[in-house]
N, C-alpha and C positions, 0 to 999 in steps of 0.2 A: 258561678261569683256566690259569695256567701252571704245572704240577706240574714240580718240579726234586727229584730223589729221590737222598739223601745217605745213605751207611753211614759210620757211625762204627765203627773197627775196633781192638779191645783183644785179648789172648792170654785173659784170662778175664772172667767176667760181673761179678766185683767192682769190676773197674776202671769198667767201663760204668755201673754203679749208682752207686759212690762218688765218682768224679772225673766224670764227665761226664751224668748224667741230667739235671740242670738246664740244661748247655748245649743238649742235644738238645732239650727242652721248648721253650727260647726260640728254637732254629732253628726249630721246627714252628709255633710263634705267628707266626713270620717268613713263613709260606708253605711251607717246605721240606717234604717227606715224607721222613721220617728212619726209619732203621733202626740198630740197633746188631748186629754181628757179633762173637761170640766164642765160646769152648767154653762149654759148658752149664755151669750150677750152681744153687746155692741163690738167688743173687740174680736170677734170671731173672723168676721172678711179680713180684718189686719193679719191675723194669724194667718189663715188660708193665703192672702196676698203674700206672705214672706216663705210660702212653699212647703208649708207644714198643714198635714190633715188634721181637722179637728174632729173630736168624737163627744158630740153631746150628752152629758149625764148629769142632771140636776142634783144639786147638793146645796146643802143650808150652812152656812159660816157660825149659825148657833147650834145650841146643844137641842137637838129635837128627834127624840127618840122613834117616832114612827116614821118620820120623812128620811132620817138616817138609816134605817132598816130597807127602805125602799131604795134609797139610794146604793147601799151595800148588795142588795140585789141586781140592781141595773150595771153597777160596776162589775160583778162577777160576770153576769150575762154578756159583756160587751168584751172583756178580757179572754173569756172563754171561747168567744167567737174569734176574735182576732189573732190569739195563740201568739202574744206576744213574748220575746224570750226575756227580757226587762222590763219591768216595770219601775218608776222611779218618782216616788211621792214626796209633795212640799205642802209645808202648812200643817198646823196640829189636826184640823177635820180631816182633809184628804189623805193626810199621813196613816191614821187610823183605818177608815173605811176602805181606802186604795189599797194598804198592804194586807188587810184581810180578805180582801176580793182576790187580790192576786193569789194568796195562799191557796184559797180555795178552789181558784181556778187552774191552778198547779203551774202559775208561772216559776222557771226556775231559778231565776235571779231578781231577787228586791231589794231596792235601793231607797233611802230616805233621806233627805236634808231636811234639817234641823235648822229655821232661820229664826231663833230664838224660841226657847220654851216659854208656852203660855204660863204655867205658874211661876211665881216670885217670891220674893221675901216679905212683901207687903200684903199677901194674899192672906184671907183668913185660912186658919190650919187644915179644917175641914175639906174646903174648897181645894186646898194645895195637894192634899191627900190625895183628894179624886182622881187630879189632873196627872199626879205621878202615877198613879194607878193605870190609869190610861196609856201613858207613855210607855209604860211597862209590856202593855197589851202590845203594842204597835212594833215595840222593839223585839218582841219576841218572834214576830214575822219577818225580820230584818235580817237580809245577808250583810248588810254594811248600814250603819249610819254616819253620814256626812254632816258634821257641825259648821255652821260659819264662824262661830267662836271659840276660843279656847276654854272660856270659862264654861260654856254649857258641856264640854266634854267632863270636865271635873266634876260637875253637878250630876251628870247621867251615871257616873261610877259610884259616886258617893250615895247617891238615891236608890241605887240598885236597879237603875233602868237598864242597862246594858253592861256587860264584861267590857275592860279597858279594850281589848284584841278587836271587839265588834264595831268600835268607833272611831273615827278619823277625821283630822282638821282640814276644812274644805277653803275656809276663808270666803270670801265674796269679792266682787269687782263690777266695774263698770265698762262701757264703750268708751276708753279715753279718746278716741278720734271724734266722738261727737260732743265730747267736752274738753274743749281747750281754749283757754283763755285769750289765746292770741287770735284765735279764728272770729273773735267778736269784737269789731272795731270800737272805740268811743263814739264815734258818730251813730253806731248801731245801737248802742247803750243809750244814747240821748234821745234818739228816737223813740226808744222802748219807754223810757221816761216820760216822754211827750205824750203818748198814746194811752199812757196809765195817769196820767194828769199829775206826776210827781216833779216838783222842781228840780232843776237842773243840778242845783247844789246842796238838796236835802240828803241827809245820810239816811239810810235805807237800812230797817232791821226785817230779815227774811223770816219766814217760816214756811216749808214746804212738807206737806202730808196729810194725812186725814185730820177733819176735824173732829179728835175725839178729845174729851176733857182730860181723862186721867192716863190714858193708853200713850198718847202723843204729848201729854202735858199742856194741851192747848190753852187752856183757862189760866195755868201759870204764866205763858206767853201773854196773856192779854193783860193779866195783873201786872209783870214787870212793865207791859207797855205803857200802860196808865201810870206807872211811877215816872218812867222816862220820860212822857208826854210833858209831865208837869215841871222836870227840869230842862228840858230841850224841846221846845215849842216846833224846831226845824224837823224834828225827826218823822219818818213816815214808816210804816209797817205794812210790809209786803205779805200778802198771804194767796198761797197756790194751794188747792186740795179742795175736795168735797166733804160735805158732811158725811161722817162714818154712818149711814143709815143702817138699821138693823142691830145696832149696838148699843148697849143700855148708856154710856157715856158720850154718845153722839150729840153734837153742838151744831146750831146752825149760825151762820156768820152774823145774824142779827144780835148774838150775844155781846159784840163789840158795844151796842148801846148801853149795855149795864154797867160797861167800865168808863163810859163817856169818853171813848176814843173813837167813835164810827168815822168822824172825819178824818181821821187820822189813818184810817186803815184803807188798804185797797186789796178788795178780794177778786181774785181772777179764775178761781175756780181750779178743777182738773185740767192739766195742759199737756199736749202730747211732749214727749220726750225732746222733741226737736226746737221746740219753743223754751224747753228750760235755761240753754245757757245764756240767752239774753236776759233772762230774770236774774240769774246770779251776779252776771255782770253789773246789775244795776245795784247790787245788795252791798253794804258794807261788812254786814255780818249775818250769818244764819244760825237761828236758835232752834234745839229740839231738846225740851225739857222731859223726855218721854220715860216712860214707866221702866221698860226695857225694849233690846232690840237685838237682831241677830248680828250683823254688822250694816248700819245702816248706810243705804244708797245715798240718801240726799247729803249727808256729810262726805261720803267720796266725792259726788258730784260738785259739791261746792268747793273743797278742796281742789280738785282739778282745775276749776275755774279761778284760783287764788282767793278764793272768798275763807276766811277765819270762821271757826264754828263757835258756840257757846251752848254745852249739852250737859243732861243730867249725869252724873256720876254713876252709870249702872252698868250692867252686861252690855256688850255688844258696842255701846257708847265708846267704853275705856280701849277698846281694839281701834276705833276710828281715828280718834281723837287725842294726839299726844299733849299731856299737859303743856301749857305755856310754849307748845311747838305749832300746829296749826290751828289751835284754838285753846278754849279753857273749859275745864270739866266743873260742876258744883254739885251740891248734894240734891238728890231730888226732892223735890217740894218744896225747896226753902227759897221764895221768890225774891228777899233781899241779896241773897247772895247771886241769885240771877242777874237780878238788875244792875248790880254792881258790876259783874264781869261783861255786859254786854256794852255799861256805859267806859268800861275801861278801854274796850276796842275801839269806841266811836270817837274817845278823846285823845288817847294815847296814839299819835299817827305813827311814830315810830315803831310801836308794836305792833299796830295794825299791817305795819307795811312787812316787819319780819315775819309775821305769822303767814301773811300772804305768799311769799316766797317759799318759806318752808310747807306750805299746804301742797303747793305745785310739786315740789320735790318729794313729797312722800306720797300722792298721788300716783306718779310715774314710777316709784319703786313698788308699791303695796297694792295698788287699787286696780290694776290690768285685768278685766274680768278673763282674758285668754290663758292666765295663770290657773283660773279655776275649770275652765273647759278642760286644761290638758291634764288635771288632775282627775276629773271626772272621766276622763276616756282611758287613763291609766288603770283607775280602781274597776270599770268595767272589764278591760282585758283581763285584768288580773282575775276577777271573778268568773268571766268565761271560761279562762285556762282551767282554773280550779275545778270547775265541774264538767269539763272534758268537751265544752262546746266552742264550735269554730267561732273565729274573730270576723268581722265584715270584712267585705273586700271594697276599700276606697274607690267612690266612684270617679272624682277628679282630686287633683293635688289641691290641699287645702292652701287656700292665700293666707299670706303672713298678716294681712290685714283684714277683719270681717268688716262688710259692710255695715255701716251702723243701722240699728232698729228703726224704721221710720213709723212715724204713727199719722 
């Protein structure tokens, strides 16, 4: 039996669990020997309970030259010891350090997935050039770059990060069996409202993501919520996510008091995937006024649950939301436009219903994670054959539907 060892690398274990566990399980079913590499954390037991081995290497999400050199050395030692055939990295920091370490360790195949370039058009020119330079270094180490959205592909070629033949469109997806509007009953939604102390007839505006002022647009969300609350006292604002500790734009839930809407906001913190469908079922609209995205999972999840979205008109969001289809896009940072779009969905029932139906249709056609898994397997096979390396021997016939990731 041919064994092909793969390492998926992220900075934190939560990313391995929430973003990649199903993909790693799918690869294992196809015969690959898969491990996850990240800093250790609370999600490690969940990863290992899912049947994936975890290797702990401390990494910081922030720029820290000395700590990053130590992480690079430890990644190199780990990869050298394990003799991986493929190293597949994710997120900017892990993408840079992981690919450098893989090349130093002599790993035959190195792949990186772009989950949205960190640099963007609103960044200061000097900082933007620095991050583009870092991406060029990382891309130099890659055999293949997979991009979640098409706009980042064009950016990579335009900015000289890589040649066009080195980058391919991957897309993004979710476990549609776990996000099924029909699987959550009206009674389930009512019980969820009761538990959260949200009136049965109150419209609910939702936000799911890290509490980051600019990166996720959370302060714009609160500013729009303040305007909406003045016009619609019945509306409640449901926020699922933790403070993005360690980032300069992190904010605490208490910031809602500064906007005078703390009594209208329900903060539930970071929840496991299994709890999210009930939250979406409660929402009238999901709001994501972020600075940039890969292809946002929360919009895909909301769409699968039949919830229209209002998002900023930025890369990544443009590939998740069809204008006036499964939601609305508004200019980034323009709170009046954000407010108007949310109010439109709350007040125009026919529009909201039409968008809900279209959201489910779009999710079924475009957001199935199994399409992503198959693309990854096809690219692995192509790269292995090109380098004269054997393909893995499947252990068992892969199920048509993967079991959902549990948390």
